[in-house]
C-alpha positions as CSV (number, residue, x, y, z in Angstrom):
1,M,2.4,-15.2,29.6
2,T,3.0,-11.7,30.8
3,E,0.0,-9.5,30.4
4,L,0.6,-6.5,28.2
5,S,-0.7,-3.0,28.6
6,P,-2.8,-1.6,25.8
7,L,-0.9,-0.8,22.6
8,R,-1.9,2.9,23.0
9,E,0.2,3.0,26.1
10,R,3.2,1.2,24.6
11,V,3.6,2.6,21.0
12,E,5.1,6.1,20.6
13,A,3.4,7.6,17.5
14,P,3.7,11.0,15.8
15,H,0.9,13.2,16.9
16,R,0.8,14.8,13.4
17,L,2.1,13.1,10.3
18,A,3.3,15.4,7.6
19,A,3.6,14.3,4.0
20,P,7.1,13.5,2.8
21,I,9.1,16.2,1.0
22,H,11.5,15.5,-1.9
23,P,12.7,17.8,-4.7
24,D,11.9,15.2,-7.4
25,I,8.3,14.8,-6.3
26,A,5.7,17.5,-7.3
27,V,2.9,16.1,-5.2
28,W,2.5,13.6,-2.4
29,R,-1.2,12.5,-2.1
30,P,-3.3,9.6,-1.0
31,L,-4.2,7.0,-3.5
32,V,-7.7,6.7,-5.1
33,P,-9.3,3.7,-6.6
34,D,-8.7,5.0,-10.1
35,D,-5.0,4.8,-9.5
36,A,-5.1,1.0,-10.1
37,T,-4.0,1.2,-13.7
38,A,-1.1,3.5,-13.0
39,L,0.0,1.3,-10.0
40,A,-0.1,-1.8,-12.2
41,G,2.3,-0.1,-14.7
42,L,4.6,0.9,-11.8
43,H,4.6,-2.7,-10.5
44,S,5.3,-4.1,-14.0
45,V,8.7,-2.3,-14.1
46,A,9.5,-2.5,-10.4
47,D,8.7,-6.2,-10.0
48,A,10.8,-7.0,-13.0
49,I,13.8,-6.1,-10.8
50,D,12.5,-7.1,-7.3
51,H,11.0,-10.5,-8.2
52,P,11.2,-11.1,-12.0
53,E,8.9,-14.1,-12.3
54,W,5.7,-12.4,-11.1
55,T,4.0,-9.0,-10.9
56,V,1.0,-7.6,-9.1
57,P,-1.9,-7.5,-11.6
58,E,-4.2,-4.5,-12.0
59,A,-7.3,-6.5,-10.9
60,E,-5.7,-7.3,-7.6
61,L,-4.7,-3.7,-7.1
62,R,-8.2,-2.5,-8.0
63,D,-9.8,-4.8,-5.4
64,R,-7.3,-3.7,-2.8
65,L,-8.0,0.0,-3.4
66,R,-11.7,-0.6,-3.0
67,R,-11.5,-2.7,0.1
68,E,-13.8,-1.3,2.8
69,S,-11.3,-2.1,5.6
70,I,-8.7,0.3,4.1
71,D,-9.0,4.0,4.5
72,L,-7.0,5.3,1.5
73,A,-7.2,8.9,2.7
74,S,-5.3,8.1,5.9
75,D,-3.4,4.9,5.0
76,S,-1.8,5.5,1.6
77,M,0.6,7.8,-0.1
78,A,1.6,8.3,-3.7
79,A,4.6,10.2,-5.1
80,V,3.7,12.0,-8.2
81,T,6.1,13.8,-10.6
82,D,5.5,17.0,-12.6
83,S,4.4,14.9,-15.5
84,G,1.6,13.3,-13.4
85,A,3.3,9.9,-13.2
86,I,3.1,7.9,-9.9
87,V,6.7,6.8,-9.4
88,A,6.3,5.4,-5.9
89,Y,3.5,4.5,-3.5
90,G,2.9,3.1,0.0
91,L,-0.2,1.4,1.4
92,N,-0.7,0.4,5.0
93,V,-3.0,-2.6,5.5
94,M,-4.2,-3.3,9.0
95,G,-5.6,-6.8,9.8
96,P,-9.3,-6.5,10.7
97,N,-9.6,-9.5,13.1
98,P,-6.6,-9.5,15.6
99,E,-6.5,-12.4,18.0
100,T,-2.9,-12.9,19.1
101,F,-1.3,-9.7,17.8
102,V,-2.2,-6.5,16.0
103,R,-0.5,-6.2,12.6
104,V,0.0,-3.5,10.0
105,V,1.5,-4.7,6.7
106,L,3.3,-2.1,4.6
107,E,2.9,-2.5,0.9
108,G,4.2,-0.5,-2.1
109,A,6.6,-0.1,-5.0
110,I,9.3,2.3,-6.3
111,H,10.1,2.9,-9.9
112,P,13.7,1.7,-10.7
113,D,14.5,5.1,-12.4
114,V,14.0,7.0,-9.2
115,R,15.7,4.6,-6.7
116,G,18.8,5.8,-4.8
117,R,17.5,9.3,-4.4
118,G,15.9,9.0,-1.0
119,I,12.3,8.8,-2.2
120,G,12.0,5.3,-0.8
121,R,13.3,6.3,2.5
122,Q,10.9,9.2,2.8
123,L,8.0,7.0,1.9
124,L,8.9,4.2,4.2
125,Q,9.4,6.7,7.1
126,W,5.9,8.0,6.4
127,Q,4.5,4.5,6.3
128,R,6.2,3.6,9.6
129,G,4.8,6.7,11.3
130,R,1.3,6.0,10.0
131,A,1.6,2.4,11.2
132,Q,2.6,3.6,14.6
133,Q,-0.5,5.8,14.7
134,Q,-2.6,2.8,13.7
135,L,-1.2,0.6,16.5
136,A,-1.4,3.4,19.0
137,A,-5.1,3.7,18.3
138,S,-5.7,0.2,19.6
139,D,-6.8,-0.6,23.2
140,L,-5.8,-4.2,22.9
141,G,-3.2,-5.7,25.2
142,L,-1.6,-7.6,22.5
143,P,1.8,-7.5,20.8
144,G,2.0,-5.0,17.9
145,W,3.7,-5.7,14.6
146,I,4.6,-3.5,11.6
147,L,5.6,-5.9,8.9
148,I,7.2,-5.7,5.4
149,W,7.6,-8.6,3.0
150,Q,10.6,-8.2,0.7
151,S,12.3,-10.4,-1.9
152,T,15.7,-11.4,-0.6
153,D,17.0,-10.3,-4.0
154,N,15.9,-6.7,-3.2
155,V,19.0,-6.1,-1.1
156,T,18.5,-2.3,-1.1
157,G,14.9,-2.6,0.1
158,V,15.9,-5.0,2.9
159,K,18.8,-2.7,4.0
160,L,16.5,0.3,4.0
161,A,14.0,-1.5,6.2
162,E,16.7,-2.5,8.6
163,L,18.0,1.0,8.8
164,L,14.5,2.1,10.0
165,G,14.5,-0.5,12.8
166,F,12.9,-3.5,11.1
167,R,14.5,-6.9,11.7
168,P,14.3,-10.1,9.6
169,A,11.9,-12.5,11.4
170,R,10.9,-15.2,8.9
171,Y,11.6,-16.6,5.4
172,S,9.4,-18.1,2.8
173,A,10.5,-20.1,-0.3
174,T,9.0,-20.6,-3.7
175,L,8.6,-24.2,-4.8
176,A,7.5,-25.6,-8.2
177,R,6.4,-29.0,-9.4
178,D,7.2,-29.9,-13.1
179,L,4.1,-31.6,-14.5
180,A,6.1,-33.4,-17.2
181,T,7.0,-36.1,-14.7
182,P,4.4,-38.7,-13.5
183,I,2.0,-37.7,-10.7
184,A,1.3,-40.4,-8.0
185,K,-2.3,-40.5,-6.8
186,R,-2.7,-39.9,-3.1
187,E,-5.7,-41.1,-1.2
188,T,-7.3,-40.0,2.1
189,D,-8.5,-42.6,4.5
190,A,-12.2,-43.6,4.6
191,A,-13.1,-40.8,7.0
192,V,-12.6,-38.1,4.4
193,R,-13.7,-37.5,0.8
194,L,-12.5,-35.0,-1.8
195,V,-14.8,-32.9,-3.9
196,P,-14.4,-30.1,-6.5
197,W,-14.6,-26.5,-5.2
198,D,-18.2,-25.6,-4.3
199,S,-18.9,-21.9,-3.8
200,A,-21.8,-22.8,-1.5
201,L,-19.1,-24.1,0.9
202,S,-16.9,-21.0,0.6
203,L,-17.6,-19.7,4.2
204,A,-17.1,-23.2,5.6
205,A,-13.8,-23.3,3.8
206,L,-12.9,-19.9,5.3
207,D,-13.7,-21.3,8.7
208,A,-11.4,-24.3,8.0
209,H,-8.7,-21.9,6.9
210,R,-8.9,-19.9,10.1
211,S,-8.6,-23.1,12.1
212,A,-5.7,-24.5,9.9
213,F,-3.6,-21.4,10.1
214,R,-4.1,-20.5,13.7
215,D,-0.8,-22.1,14.6
216,H,1.2,-20.6,11.7
217,W,3.7,-17.8,12.2
218,G,2.3,-14.3,11.5
219,S,-1.2,-15.5,10.8
220,Q,-4.4,-13.9,12.0
221,P,-8.0,-14.8,11.1
222,A,-8.6,-13.9,7.4
223,S,-11.5,-11.5,6.8
224,E,-14.5,-12.5,4.8
225,E,-13.9,-9.5,2.5
226,M,-10.3,-10.6,1.6
227,W,-11.4,-14.3,1.3
228,N,-14.2,-13.4,-1.1
229,E,-11.8,-11.2,-3.2
230,M,-9.6,-14.3,-3.7
231,V,-12.3,-16.9,-4.6
232,T,-14.2,-14.6,-7.0
233,D,-11.5,-12.7,-8.9
234,E,-10.7,-13.4,-12.5
235,F,-7.6,-15.4,-11.7
236,Y,-9.2,-18.0,-9.4
237,R,-9.7,-21.4,-10.9
238,A,-12.5,-23.4,-9.4
239,D,-11.7,-26.3,-11.7
240,L,-8.2,-26.5,-10.2
241,S,-9.4,-26.1,-6.6
242,F,-10.6,-28.9,-4.2
243,L,-12.2,-29.4,-0.8
244,A,-12.0,-32.3,1.7
245,L,-15.2,-33.1,3.5
246,P,-15.8,-35.5,6.3
247,A,-17.4,-38.7,4.9
248,D,-20.5,-38.2,7.0
249,D,-20.8,-34.4,6.9
250,A,-21.6,-32.4,3.7
251,T,-21.4,-29.0,5.4
252,T,-18.0,-29.0,7.2
253,V,-14.8,-28.5,5.3
254,A,-11.9,-30.5,6.7
255,G,-9.3,-29.2,4.2
256,Y,-8.9,-27.1,1.1
257,A,-6.5,-26.3,-1.8
258,L,-7.3,-23.1,-3.6
259,T,-5.6,-22.4,-6.9
260,S,-5.3,-19.5,-9.4
261,V,-3.7,-19.1,-12.8
262,F,-1.8,-15.8,-13.5
263,A,-1.4,-16.0,-17.3
264,H,0.2,-12.6,-17.4
265,D,3.2,-14.0,-15.6
266,F,3.9,-16.9,-18.1
267,E,6.2,-14.9,-20.3
268,R,8.2,-13.7,-17.2
269,Q,8.4,-17.2,-15.8
270,G,9.3,-18.9,-19.1
271,Y,6.6,-21.5,-18.5
272,S,2.8,-21.8,-17.8
273,S,1.7,-22.6,-14.3
274,S,-1.0,-22.7,-11.7
275,Y,-0.4,-21.2,-8.3
276,V,-1.7,-22.7,-5.1
277,N,-2.8,-19.7,-3.1
278,L,-3.7,-21.7,0.0
279,V,-3.7,-25.3,1.2
280,G,-4.6,-26.4,4.7
281,T,-6.2,-29.0,6.9
282,R,-8.4,-28.3,9.9
283,R,-6.5,-29.3,13.0
284,E,-8.8,-32.2,14.0
285,W,-8.5,-33.7,10.5
286,R,-4.7,-33.8,10.3
287,G,-3.2,-37.2,9.9
288,H,-5.8,-38.4,7.4
289,G,-3.8,-37.7,4.3
290,V,-5.9,-34.7,3.4
291,A,-3.2,-32.2,2.2
292,A,-1.3,-34.7,0.1
293,A,-4.5,-35.9,-1.6
294,L,-5.7,-32.3,-2.3
295,L,-2.4,-31.3,-3.8
296,A,-2.2,-34.5,-5.9
297,N,-5.6,-33.5,-7.3
298,V,-4.3,-30.0,-8.1
299,L,-1.3,-31.4,-9.9
300,T,-3.4,-33.8,-12.0
301,A,-6.0,-31.1,-12.8
302,S,-3.3,-28.6,-13.7
303,Q,-1.6,-31.2,-16.0
304,Q,-4.9,-32.0,-17.7
305,A,-5.5,-28.2,-18.2
306,G,-2.2,-28.2,-20.3
307,L,-0.1,-26.3,-17.7
308,E,3.6,-27.0,-17.3
309,K,4.1,-26.5,-13.6
310,V,2.4,-25.9,-10.2
311,V,3.9,-23.3,-8.0
312,L,3.4,-22.4,-4.3
313,D,5.1,-20.5,-1.5
314,V,5.9,-22.0,1.9
315,D,7.1,-20.8,5.3
316,V,10.4,-22.6,5.6
317,E,9.8,-23.1,9.3
318,N,6.2,-24.2,8.9
319,P,5.2,-26.1,12.0
320,T,3.0,-28.7,10.1
321,G,6.0,-30.1,8.2
322,A,4.6,-28.7,4.9
323,V,8.1,-28.5,3.2
324,G,8.6,-32.2,3.6
325,L,5.1,-32.9,2.3
326,Y,5.7,-30.7,-0.8
327,E,9.0,-32.3,-1.5
328,S,7.4,-35.8,-1.3
329,L,5.0,-34.7,-4.1
330,G,7.9,-33.6,-6.3
331,F,8.0,-29.9,-5.6
332,Q,11.5,-28.3,-5.7
333,A,12.8,-24.9,-4.6
334,T,13.1,-22.4,-7.4
335,G,15.5,-20.1,-5.6
336,G,12.9,-17.4,-5.0
337,R,12.8,-16.3,-1.3
338,Q,10.9,-13.7,0.6
339,V,11.8,-12.2,4.0
340,A,9.4,-10.8,6.6
341,L,10.9,-7.8,8.3
342,V,9.2,-6.8,11.5
343,L,9.2,-3.9,13.9
344,S,7.5,-5.1,17.1
345,Y,6.1,-3.6,20.2
């Protein structure tokens, strides 16, 4: 592999980044933690168009705005009207533990009533410039990515990103399993045993996740901060989550399936469901039937909890053959797809 020079030598970044200017916006300012409620309201209407079956909940936004690894003063921007309403925002999230590349993920939303006026372009240009500054501050000799995830149904958003130099790099698909049909039990071999989620093994599960996803596209080691957010928030369901342990080792996690329930999305979806946030098997434990057994447990537990479906998202080019595994368990594509758009250095 060709050795790369440090990112600070390869990324051209604006020396000074001015706030956007737009006649319909009275104030452009950084976000503050107290904006979580306003952002949830913005997402509720924006997500209804961009991906109608789910929205970003206030609790998740609140956690994100309080994350120690994010500097809101430098890495966020809100577009505020004369009435004080936030009609658009952008947030740059830089991964804290880069191993194979340095990544900045651009997040945000734009109210449908102000789309088509150039506000989104102004905001995304600012985010791109800030992300370039973030990459240019790195001394690492690694590839640099600026990444945006968009619903493929958000044609305008995808086109805007492409106009600013981003290119489609990867796709993910949403799959669902109807729990009205029988669920076949799946067993691991004798070397592995399945147990309910145990918070005492949370960090061991994080270590397993880092191992399992090391060969996945776009993945970098998850931070302890973000992991703890997921397994302690109000949506996480320990009763629908499971771990696989070696038969002779009670401290190492060989695999995991972590599940949440987002009841606020049930009306949008038209059905009740659980959502598999993450499922994975440590590399050295693949081939023991771990993932299939974990997911079968999630299906059965979700059915017993009175839910109608189990939903998950999968990288359509997943190197572990996950799509085939999910289909063998009865999961089917719902039609929902996301595209990763990347500007690379």
